[in-house]
Each structure stands twice: as structure tokens, then as C-alpha cells.
C-alpha positions in Angstrom: 67.3 58.6 -23.3 64.4 59.9 -25.3 63.7 63.5 -26.1 60.5 64.9 -27.7 61.7 66.6 -30.9 59.5 69.4 -32.1 61.0 68.9 -35.6 59.6 65.4 -35.9 56.7 65.7 -33.4 57.7 62.5 -31.6 60.0 61.2 -28.9 63.4 60.1 -30.3 66.3 58.3 -28.8 68.9 60.9 -27.9 72.1 60.4 -30.0 74.3 63.5 -30.0 76.5 64.1 -32.9 79.8 63.5 -31.1 79.1 61.3 -28.0 79.7 62.0 -25.1 79.8 65.7 -26.1 76.5 67.7 -26.2 76.3 71.1 -27.8 73.2 72.9 -26.4 71.8 76.3 -27.3 68.9 78.0 -25.6 67.3 81.4 -26.4 68.0 83.8 -23.6 66.4 87.1 -22.4 66.0 90.4 -24.1 67.3 93.0 -21.6 64.7 95.7 -21.6 63.0 94.7 -18.3 63.4 92.5 -15.2 62.9 88.8 -15.8 59.5 87.5 -15.1 58.5 84.0 -13.8 58.0 82.8 -17.4 61.7 83.5 -18.1 62.5 81.8 -14.8 60.8 78.6 -16.0 62.9 78.6 -19.2 66.1 79.2 -17.3 65.4 76.5 -14.8 64.1 73.9 -17.2 67.2 73.9 -19.3 69.4 74.0 -16.2 67.8 70.8 -15.0 68.3 69.3 -18.5 72.0 70.3 -18.4 72.4 68.9 -14.9 70.7 65.6 -15.8 72.7 65.2 -19.0 75.9 65.7 -17.0 74.7 63.3 -14.4 74.2 60.7 -17.1 77.8 61.2 -18.3 77.5 63.6 -21.1 79.9 66.5 -21.5 77.6 69.5 -22.0 78.5 72.8 -23.4 75.6 75.3 -23.0 75.3 78.6 -24.8 72.5 81.0 -23.9 72.4 84.3 -25.7 71.5 87.8 -24.4 69.7 90.1 -26.8 71.0 93.5 -26.0 69.8 95.4 -29.1 66.1 95.3 -29.9 63.1 97.6 -30.6 61.9 97.1 -27.0 65.3 98.1 -25.6 65.4 101.2 -27.9 61.8 102.2 -26.9 62.7 102.0 -23.2 65.8 104.1 -23.9 63.7 106.7 -25.7 61.5 107.0 -22.6 64.6 107.4 -20.4 66.1 109.9 -22.8 63.0 112.1 -22.7 62.6 111.7 -19.0 66.1 112.6 -18.0 67.2 114.8 -20.9 70.1 112.6 -21.9 71.2 111.4 -25.4 69.6 108.3 -26.7 73.0 106.7 -27.0 73.6 107.2 -23.2 70.1 106.1 -22.4 70.5 103.0 -24.5 73.7 102.1 -22.7 72.0 102.6 -19.3 69.0 100.5 -20.1 71.1 97.7 -21.6 73.6 97.6 -18.7 70.9 97.9 -16.0 68.9 94.9 -17.2 72.0 92.8 -18.0 72.9 93.2 -14.3 69.3 92.5 -13.3 69.3 89.3 -15.3 72.5 88.0 -13.6 71.0 88.9 -10.2 67.9 86.9 -11.1 70.0 83.9 -12.1 71.8 84.1 -8.7 68.5 84.5 -6.7 66.9 81.5 -8.5 70.0 79.5 -8.0 70.6 78.8 -11.7 74.2 78.7 -12.9 75.3 80.8 -15.8 75.6 79.1 -19.2 79.1 78.1 -20.3 79.0 81.1 -22.6 76.4 83.9 -22.5 77.3 86.0 -25.6 75.8 89.5 -26.1 74.3 90.2 -29.5 76.3 93.5 -29.7 79.6 91.6 -29.3 78.9 89.5 -32.4 77.7 92.0 -35.0 80.9 91.7 -37.2 80.1 87.9 -37.4 76.5 88.7 -38.2 77.5 91.0 -41.0 79.8 88.3 -42.5 77.0 85.8 -42.3 74.6 88.1 -44.0 77.1 88.8 -46.8 77.4 85.1 -47.5 73.6 84.7 -47.6 73.5 87.5 -50.2 76.2 85.8 -52.3 74.2 82.6 -52.3 71.1 84.4 -53.4 69.1 83.8 -50.2 69.2 87.4 -49.2 68.9 90.8 -50.9 69.5 94.4 -50.3 66.9 97.1 -50.5 68.1 100.5 -49.5 70.0 100.1 -46.3 68.0 96.9 -45.4 68.8 93.3 -46.0 66.0 90.7 -46.3 65.9 86.9 -46.4 64.0 85.2 -49.3 61.7 82.8 -47.5 60.4 81.1 -50.6 63.9 80.3 -51.8 64.4 78.0 -48.8 62.4 75.0 -49.8 62.1 73.5 -46.3 60.6 76.7 -44.7 57.8 75.7 -42.3 59.2 72.3 -41.4 59.5 73.1 -37.7 56.1 74.7 -37.2 54.4 72.4 -39.7 52.8 75.3 -41.5 52.5 75.7 -45.2 54.3 78.7 -46.6 51.3 80.5 -47.9 49.4 80.1 -44.6 52.4 81.0 -42.4 51.2 84.5 -41.4 47.5 83.8 -41.0 46.5 85.5 -37.9 49.9 87.1 -37.5 50.3 90.8 -37.8 52.8 91.8 -40.5 54.3 95.2 -40.6 53.9 96.7 -44.0 57.3 97.2 -45.8 57.2 98.2 -49.4 60.9 97.4 -49.7 60.3 93.6 -49.5 60.1 91.5 -52.6 57.7 89.3 -50.7 55.6 90.1 -47.6 56.8 86.9 -46.0 60.5 87.9 -46.2 62.2 88.8 -42.9 64.8 91.4 -42.0 68.5 90.4 -41.5 69.7 93.9 -41.3 67.8 97.1 -40.5 68.8 100.6 -41.8 69.6 103.1 -39.1 66.8 105.4 -37.9 67.1 108.8 -36.3 69.8 108.6 -33.6 69.2 104.9 -32.7 72.2 102.7 -31.9 73.9 101.6 -35.1 76.9 99.8 -36.5 78.8 100.1 -39.7 78.4 97.5 -42.4 78.7 97.1 -46.2 74.9 97.7 -46.3 75.2 101.0 -44.5 74.8 102.0 -40.9 72.2 99.9 -39.0 71.6 97.0 -36.7 70.9 93.3 -37.1 67.5 91.8 -37.1 66.5 89.6 -34.2 66.7 86.2 -35.8 70.2 86.4 -37.2 71.9 86.7 -33.8 71.0 83.2 -32.7 72.2 81.6 -35.9 75.5 83.4 -35.8 76.2 82.8 -32.1 75.2 79.2 -32.2 77.5 78.6 -35.1 80.4 80.6 -33.6 80.4 78.9 -30.2 79.0 75.5 -30.9 79.6 74.6 -34.5 77.5 74.1 -37.7 75.1 71.6 -36.2 73.7 71.7 -32.6 72.6 68.7 -30.6 69.9 70.5 -28.8 68.2 73.9 -29.4 65.7 75.0 -26.7 63.2 77.7 -26.0 59.6 78.4 -25.4 56.8 77.3 -27.7 56.2 80.9 -28.6 59.5 80.9 -30.3 58.8 78.0 -32.7 57.4 80.5 -35.2 58.7 82.7 -36.6 62.0 82.9 -34.6 63.2 79.3 -34.7 61.7 78.7 -38.1 63.8 81.7 -39.4 66.9 80.5 -37.6 66.7 77.1 -39.4 66.1 78.8 -42.8 69.1 81.2 -42.6 71.5 78.7 -41.0 70.7 75.7 -43.3 70.6 77.9 -46.4 74.1 79.0 -45.7 75.7 76.0 -44.1 73.8 73.2 -46.0 73.7 71.1 -42.8 71.0 70.5 -40.2 70.9 73.4 -37.8 69.9 71.3 -34.7 69.3 67.6 -34.3 66.7 68.0 -31.5 64.4 70.9 -30.8 63.0 71.2 -27.3 60.2 73.7 -26.5 58.6 74.3 -23.1 55.0 75.2 -22.5 54.0 78.8 -21.6 53.1 80.1 -18.2 49.8 81.7 -17.2 48.6 83.4 -14.0 45.3 82.1 -12.8 44.5 80.8 -16.2 45.2 84.2 -17.9 48.2 85.3 -20.0 50.7 87.3 -17.9 50.5 91.0 -18.8 51.3 94.3 -17.2 48.0 95.7 -18.5 46.1 92.9 -16.7 48.0 93.6 -13.5 49.2 90.0 -13.2 52.8 90.5 -14.3 55.1 88.9 -11.7 58.9 89.4 -11.8 61.2 86.7 -10.8 62.6 89.0 -8.1 59.1 89.4 -6.6 58.3 85.7 -6.7 61.6 84.6 -5.1 61.4 87.3 -2.4 57.9 86.3 -1.5 58.0 82.5 -1.9 61.7 81.5 -2.0 63.6 80.0 -4.9 63.0 76.5 -3.8 59.2 77.0 -3.8 59.3 78.5 -7.3 61.4 75.6 -8.5 59.0 73.0 -7.0 56.2 74.8 -8.9 58.2 74.5 -12.1 58.8 70.8 -11.5 55.1 70.1 -10.9 54.2 70.1 -14.6 56.0 68.4 -17.5 58.1 71.0 -19.3 56.2 70.7 -22.6 52.9 71.4 -20.9 51.4 74.8 -20.0 52.0 75.9 -16.3 49.5 77.9 -14.4 50.7 79.9 -11.4 48.3 80.6 -8.5 48.6 81.5 -4.9 47.0 78.1 -4.0 49.6 76.3 -6.1 52.5 78.2 -4.5 51.1 77.5 -1.0 51.1 73.8 -1.8 54.6 74.0 -3.1 55.7 75.7 0.2 54.2 72.8 2.1 56.1 70.4 -0.1 59.3 72.3 0.6 58.7 72.2 4.3 57.9 68.5 4.3 61.2 67.8 2.5 63.1 70.0 4.9 61.7 68.1 7.9 62.5 64.8 6.3 66.1 65.9 5.6 66.5 66.7 9.3 65.1 63.4 10.3 67.5 61.6 8.1 70.5 63.6 9.3 69.6 62.7 12.9 69.6 59.0 12.0 72.7 59.0 9.9 74.6 61.5 12.0 75.6 62.9 8.6 74.6 66.3 7.2 73.3 66.1 3.7 75.6 69.1 2.9 76.0 71.0 -0.3 78.7 69.0 -2.1 76.9 66.8 -4.6 79.9 65.2 -6.2 80.8 61.6 -5.9 77.4 60.5 -4.4 77.2 56.7 -4.5 74.8 55.6 -7.3 74.6 52.0 -6.2 72.2 50.8 -3.5 72.4 47.5 -1.5 68.8 47.8 -0.4 66.3 46.8 -3.2 63.9 49.5 -2.1 66.3 52.3 -3.1 67.7 50.4 -6.1 64.2 50.3 -7.4 63.4 53.9 -6.7 66.7 55.0 -8.3 65.7 53.0 -11.4 62.2 54.7 -11.3 63.8 58.1 -11.2 66.2 57.4 -14.1 63.4 55.9 -16.2 61.3 59.0 -15.6 64.0 61.5 -16.5 65.2 59.4 -19.5 61.7 59.7 -20.8 61.8 63.3 -22.1 62.7 64.7 -18.7 59.5 63.8 -16.9 60.1 66.0 -13.8 56.7 65.4 -12.1 57.3 61.7 -12.1 61.0 62.1 -11.2 60.2 64.4 -8.3 57.5 62.1 -7.0 60.3 59.7 -6.1 61.2 62.0 -3.2 58.0 61.1 -1.5 58.4 57.4 -2.4 61.7 57.7 -0.4 59.8 59.3 2.5 57.2 56.5 2.5 59.8 53.7 2.4 61.8 55.3 5.3 58.7 55.8 7.4 57.8 52.1 6.9 61.3 50.9 8.0 62.3 53.0 11.0 63.8 50.0 12.6 66.5 49.6 10.0 70.2 50.1 10.4 72.2 53.3 9.8 73.3 52.1 6.4 69.6 52.0 5.3 69.1 55.6 6.2 72.5 56.6 4.6 71.3 55.1 1.3 68.0 56.9 1.6 70.0 60.1 2.1 72.2 59.5 -0.9 69.3 58.8 -3.2 67.5 61.9 -2.0 70.6 64.0 -2.4 71.0 62.8 -6.1 67.5 63.9 -6.9 67.7 67.2 -5.0 71.0 68.0 -6.7 69.7 67.4 -10.2 66.7 69.5 -9.4 68.7 72.2 -7.5 66.4 72.1 -4.5 67.3 73.2 -1.0 70.4 75.0 -2.3 72.2 71.8 -3.0 74.5 73.0 -5.8 76.1 70.6 -8.3 76.7 70.1 -12.0 77.9 72.9 -11.8 77.8 75.0 -8.6 76.2 78.4 -8.7 79.0 80.9 -8.5 78.9 84.4 -7.1 78.2 86.6 -10.0 80.3 89.8 -10.5 77.8 92.4 -11.4 80.4 95.0 -12.2 80.3 94.7 -15.9 83.0 96.7 -17.8 81.6 98.9 -20.6 82.4 98.4 -24.3 84.6 101.5 -24.2 86.6 100.1 -21.2 87.1 96.8 -22.9 88.2 98.4 -26.2 90.7 100.6 -24.3 92.1 97.6 -22.5 92.5 95.8 -25.9 94.3 98.8 -27.4 96.6 98.9 -24.4 97.3 95.2 -24.7 98.1 95.6 -28.4 100.5 98.4 -27.6 102.2 96.3 -24.9 102.6 93.4 -27.2 104.3 95.6 -29.8 106.7 96.7 -27.1 107.5 93.0 -26.3 105.8 93.3 -22.9 104.0 90.0 -23.2 103.7 89.4 -19.4 101.8 92.7 -19.0 99.7 92.0 -22.1 98.8 88.6 -20.7 97.8 90.2 -17.4 95.2 92.3 -19.3 93.8 89.2 -21.0 93.5 87.5 -17.5 91.9 90.6 -15.9 89.3 90.7 -18.6 88.7 87.0 -18.4 88.0 87.3 -14.7 85.3 89.7 -15.6 83.8 87.4 -18.1 85.4 89.0 -21.2 87.1 86.5 -23.6 89.6 87.8 -26.2 90.2 86.1 -29.5 93.2 87.1 -31.6 92.4 86.8 -35.3 94.9 85.8 -38.0 94.5 89.3 -39.4 96.0 90.7 -36.2 92.7 92.1 -35.0 91.4 91.1 -31.6 87.7 90.5 -31.1 86.0 89.9 -27.8 82.8 88.6 -26.3 81.2 88.2 -22.9 81.3 84.7 -21.6 
């Protein structure tokens, strides 16, 4: 397999650190609004990557973060606070919880499985504080007032991902003036508390983490010091991913990620998507109007590294493609007397007919070449052509056509054929932080009383709701959302 690595600007043979295990981290959503179709592309692309890697025999662990504290979330909370006359703290909680639920609903509607772990930034602030303290100790970070900044110039490799020279890094990029910085290029690791904004205690004073630090910390916590794959949109290369590399490698003195995958951005009719332009399309709107399968076919039509332009004409064509596949599936089922079904496990990967053996090899070659989905998806229509030219064949011929088609549709998650892994029903009833902490306190009390069965029941109950508990050597219990 070959993957285009943004770090080296070339395709490289894929060699994970600990074959067959693959540690993969992708940047998730910031929960201040409903997901739009650009988010959908990112979620779907890396789901296809995960499915294909699993199909090829890798053991993939995918972590996708959720940013649930950010200026945009706080600004939305301020609007809600003014509108409804409630405290900013309550408004912040309502905004955050509403859009976390909305995100999971979008995943479900699109037919994309949750990542193996989807940690919330706010669940990992103690680890971020510890990470920042170590950067200060090593001289890569410094305190100014209640803020902490990272010294960009001290990290000698800064700019290696984006390929920009350090003194030209911010050309054309708006920089917020900050007289506290030693250097205008330095970025915030910790931000001092303002007004009644959400804040957390730290040795630097009350405040909240900067955006970049959360990914470094959560990737390190859940996947280890060096990732195999780090993914995201091209808009994240600079400064977000550049800053992740700097702070991670400055502290750990190891490569942060072996391979960097970045997908192209999405436009609407050739224009950047924006609410002010009136062309902002949420994922909910797109799926409701066109169906998840049509949206996915549109995503597959362009190589993931290329820009993707959405238009009504394109979506109409994708709808015709979906209908054509659906008709063909029914024709195959009538000839094989076997429904293609939804169980994609244990599909035969060997074919006695040379036509299908060759098409299977074509599909594998396309996907092994940096996940070339347009070429890989075109094999579907190669199958249609071969079948239509051989309608006098035996039932076994059509069964093999059906199996090959099923492999491809499973990997691409088309026609609700769920596999690697199946999409589960998502429980949208998310317990609040307060409820979780109360449960942890009750569990601690039960353990002190020797009521371990009842304490274990609380752990299991929280786990069923996606809350994982970790008992620390100090006796403290920390938690995160899976």
C-alpha cells in the first residue's frame, strides 16, 4: 500500500510502526453548530480508510476528538445567554450538549460508525495541564500573566509540514495582537479566564486550553507517542497540525505521526461554503434531500486529496448512479436467488472466473494506491458490464459477481451495507459532567464499604453510555467519553 504523505510530499509505502496494528487519529468537529457537508466528507473519507485498512488485515484503532470548548462555542453561548436570560455557564452547557448530540445524529444519518474513542477536550484538561507544565520545564513554553505560550523559534523543525519558512509563516494570515507574547509567532497553550467564561483550575491560574494542545494530548493519551496516521482537511495543515507537531515532538522527542493525510476542501458551485453567501448546506439537509448513499457517491467521485465541488447537477447524477446500482443488485439477486443482505463478513475474496479475479485485482490496486476511490468505485460498473455481456452464464458466475460487488459496496458503505464495523444505534442521552462525577463519587464510597459488586455495576452503567473510567495509582478516578 502507498499513502501520500503531506510531510514528505510524496507517496510512500505504508509501514505502520507495529504491524498489523495501526494507530490513527483524525481531527473531529467543534460543537458550535450542525455539521455541514464539508465535515461529512472528512468523516466519510476516514471511515473508508479505516474500513479498507481493516479489509486488508490491519488492526485499526481510530481516535477522533470532539472540541467542546472554543471561542465559537463560547460566542454562541453568549448569544443564547442574552436571548434567554440565563447564565453563561448554563448556556455554554446547553450549546455544547446540543451540538454533541447533533454530531452523533449526523454520524448515524450518514451511516458512519463512531471512532473507537471520541474524547471530549473538556474531559482531558488535567492531562493538557500536565503536558503544558512539562513544556515549560523544557523551556519550550513560558508564562505571561495567566497565559502560557509556545516558543515557535525554539522548535527547529517548525514549518516542516507546511513547507513554509518560519519568518514567512504568517504572511497573509491575520494575527491577533498580543503584547504578552515574546514573539508574535508564538501560540497559546493556555488562555487566562475572561469574564464569566467557562474555566478550569491550573497552576497557571483559572483559564482554558488553547485549541492546538488538545489533539497532541489526546493522541498521546489514547494512541501513544507516535501515530501511524494523522488525518484532517488541508485547511488544518497550518497552523493547527504544524503546532501539534511542534508541541508534541518538543516534549516527546519522537515523530508525532509517520503519515499525514489531508483531504481537499469542498465548494458549492465553485464558491467557498458560507452562511453569508447563502450556500451553507448542513449534513442533515443534504441527507434528507438526497439520501446518505447519494452524498457518499458524490464524495467518492473525486480523489480525497482533490477539491470537491457540490452542485445540484452533480447530485442528480449521483442519484442516477445509486438507482442504477440498486437495479443491478435486484437483477443479481433474481439470478442467484440470494439476497445481498447486510452482513459483509466472510465474503469470499477468491474468484474462479478470470473476469472477476481481474476486477478484484483492479479494485485492490486502485485502493492500495493512496485510496483512489474514483478508480476503485468504477469497478462497480465494470462488474455491470461483464455481467451484461455474459447473461448465459451459470448461477456461480452471478454469485461471484454478487460477492465482488458486495466487497466494494461494504468498504464504501453504500446501500446501507454495514461492515468493518457496523453502524450502531447511537444513544443520544448523554449524561452531564455533574451526573458522571456524582456516579464516580458514589462508586468510590461503595468501594470503601467493600461493596465491589455495586461499584462495578456503576462502572458498567457508565460504560454503556460511552463513559470510560480510569482508576489512577493516586486513588483518583478520571473519566472520558469513548
